[in-house]
LUMVEX-703096 format. One record per residue (C-alpha): x, y, z. Coordinates in steps of 0.2 Angstrom, whole numbers, plus 5000, padded with zeros to 4 digits. Layout:
% LUMVEX-703096
XYZ...
***
This chain:
% LUMVEX-703096
453152885357451752795345450852665350451152495342449752435330449352255328450052155315448852085302448851925300447651905284448051945266448752125271449352155256447852165246447252335254448952385265449752565265451452545260452952685263454252705250455952755259457452785250458752795263459752915255458453045259457452995272458253015289460453045292460952955310462652995308462453155303463753135287462453205275461753045269460352955276460552785285459752655294460152745310459052875305457652765296457752675315457452825325455852865313455052725315453752795328453352925315452852795303451952725315450852865319450652915300449752725300450552635287450652435284452452415279453952485271454752455256456852515255457552555239459052475237460252475253461552365247463452375244463352515228464652605222462952725218463152765198461152745199460452795214460852615224460152515207462052455204462152345217463852265220463452125234461452095240462052045257462952165262462352345266463352495261464452545272463552725268462052635276462452545289462652355294461852195291461452175309460652355307459652295294459152145305458552255320457752375310456552235302456352165321455952325327454852375311453852215316453752265335452752415328451652335317452652385298453152265287454652285279454852285260456652275250457052305232457852175222458652215203458652055193459152125176460852185179462252205194463652355197465152335185466152315202465152155207466351995211465551925193465752055182467552075188467951915185466951915168468252085164469751965171469451805160469451785141468251805127466951615128467451575147466151525158466451695168465751795152464351685149463251755166463251925156463051955138464651985131464751995111465852005096465652195090465152225071466252295058467952255048468852255064467052225077467052425082465252435079464052375092463352205088461652275088460452425091459552415104459052575112459352615132458252635145459252815148459952905133461452845125462252665120461752495126463452425121465152445129466952385121468152315135469852305128469952145122468652205110467252115115465652205120464452205133462552225137461952355149460252425146460552555157462152635161463752535156464252545176462552425175463052265164461452165163461351985167461151825156459651725163459751595153461451525164460951415179462051525188460951695187459451585194460251495208461151665214459451765215458551615223459751615235459551785239457751795241457651665253459351755262458251915266456651825269457551715283458051895291456351955293455752035278453852005272454052065255455152095238454952245228455552195208456252325198456452325178455452145180454852145161456552165155457552005162457551895147458251915132458151815115459651725115460251785094460151975101459452035086459152195079457452255078456252405076455252485090453152465083453552345069454552185076454152085090455252155107456752055108456952095130455552155135453852035142454551875133453751715136455151635146455251785160453451675168454651525171455751615183454351705194453351535196454951455203454951635215453251605220453851425225455051505239454151675244452651565248454051455259453951635268452251695270452951835259452451925245452952015227452752165218453552195202453952365192453052295175452852465162451652355150450352445138449652285133448152225149448152045145450052035145450052165162449052015170449851865165451051925179449851925192449351725188448951655207450851545205451651735200452151885207450651955220450552125214451452255204451352445200449952525194451052655181449552705171448652785186450352875192450652975173448752985174448453195170447253275182445653245172444253155177443653055160445753005160445752955179443752875177444352775162446252715170445352675186444152545176445552495166446652455182445352355191444652265174446552215170446652135187444952045189445551895177446751845192445951895205447452015212447152175220447752325212448552465218448852645216450552775216450352955212452552985214454052885219455852905216455752925199454453035194453953225196453453285214451353285213451053455220452353525207451653405193449753445196450053625195450753615179449853645161450153445158449653365175450353185166452253115166453253055153454853045156455353115137454353255142455653335157456253475155457153615166456053775170454353695165453153835175451953755188450853845200451153765215449653835226448453765214449453565212449653565231447653595232447453435218448853355228447653365243446053295233447153155225447753095241445853055246445253015229446752865227446552825247444852785242444952665228445152465232446952375232448452435241449152625240451152625239451752805247453252885241454153005257453953175258452353145249451253145265452153335268451953405251453453445247453553505228455053455218456553535220457853625208459453555211460953665203461753605191463353555197462453455211461453345199462153165201460653075192461352995178459953035167460353205167462253175159461553055147460453145140461353295137461053395148459453415145458353305155458653385173458453195179457653135195458653205209457253345211456353235222457553135231457853285242458453255258456653265270456353405283455953355298456253505310456053675307457353775316458753635314460353645302459753525288458053555292458253405306458853285293460453255301461953355310462853505304463453445289462853485271461453335265462053265249460753355238460353525243458653555252457753715245458153845256456053885260455853715265455653745285453853765282453653585276454553515291453653375300453653485318452853625309451653505301451053415316450553585326449353615310447753515310447653595291449153525285449553405272450253275285448753285297447753255281448553115277448553035296446553065296446552985281447652815285446652815301444852825295445552695280446052565293444652585303443152595289443052415282442352475268444152545265445452445254445052275244443452255240442152315227441752505220440252575211440052725201438952855206438053005192438853165192439153315187440353335173442053335179441553255195442053085201440853015211441052815219440652725233441252595243440352465254438752495258438952685266440352775263440652895246442252975240441753115230443153215219442853365210443953415197442953555185443353745189441753765199440853725217439753585217438453505226438653375238437653215237436553175252437553125267437453085286439053115289440753205282442253085287443653185280443853355266445453395257444853575260443753675272442053625265440953785264439253825273438153775258438253595258439653625240441353545238442353685231443453665213444853535216444753465231443853295238442753225251442453065260440653045264439452945277437852915267
***
């Protein structure tokens, strides 16, 4: 059993390491093939030993699971597949006893079509108060047979669905995820109540899904992408919502992290003003290829974006939507773009794993907070899911060309020799695990001091112990072509060699940690990183 960590009482979120749990695939406590809260509670000591400061749970609410839980039917009810509200409260409390805070997910842009509000809207007439909470509109054309506008979907496919009485409703994602009308007072009041509901149960923070999409222009006009002002991404009115939310968070000493995909640095920073969100995800870094110039520029741009508002940067290599790092870094194109995801993309997994180890040290040495997606600490690759087992709607809505996101959502391997690799009981998991995943199992990696898991455990321990890491300044130092070298505090260096040959290490007094075994000649191999004390 891991010893409890001492919970921090300062602005812990400014340099925290936050572990992302996708509940269906983390740990199965009742043996039915689906991860649940009982399984997560049983694995809390693992997270404490790993050394994380907080755990972010993707949606665990009542849901038909059309879109992996991001189609919420009731925010105050835990889905029976995961457990009960009482179990969630126990999990939050037990995690806190181990020094781990809990962050939950809120999906404010839309709800499930099974949500009580939307069922009432379907049963009501056009123009009714029930429909006013959503975006119902008459269609265009002679008989209203055409959608009200031409907006593109965030997934492939249409953004409007027609109901039997002839009206259409808006859904930027799947038809089972109708968009809420954020100009309606009921919508604002409900979400504020939901925030209080969970803060009162002890959560430390809230991650906001699709945070820039909530508000829409009232006339729902057509637009030409790249020419017209966007009618539903990053509208100015959205900031009033988050200022209102911030007053609630401040009552409970809670924090927010927003999922904000915006190319404009100034517009992005507006979400991080002192009276709005505390942090936002850094997707430019996540999607950046393993190229030294691109990485350095992305790091510089990230820090420059956050500086005017005094917010800490966040760093993340992977999440539940993105191709696993070890696989992506072994491909010819090491960046990430949803539009480029295709079946059969070749990868050199050994090379990708070497780079993923180096990227772990690079990322954990940067100033700010870090998000670690479950299984990244095990070096898991992207899994190939048989076509008849794919569940992600992105696959179906693309006409079968997009493999979807299930490959990074496969249940974790805990025990090499047990059924389902210790994920649960004898029942086959909801997504199939590759047959060779015993080599990635937690128990096998725990016994190997050179494993990815051992690397992460050591790195997180050092990051917590060394005051120079985390939030604070960093300075780039001169280095050979293809090498990134930066200083943290007065005596800490991170060197990442992205070139194709070994390079001589700078003068130092001690090697704190290296992603690969260092040769005796004082060099750093290609695709490796090291932490040094000078």
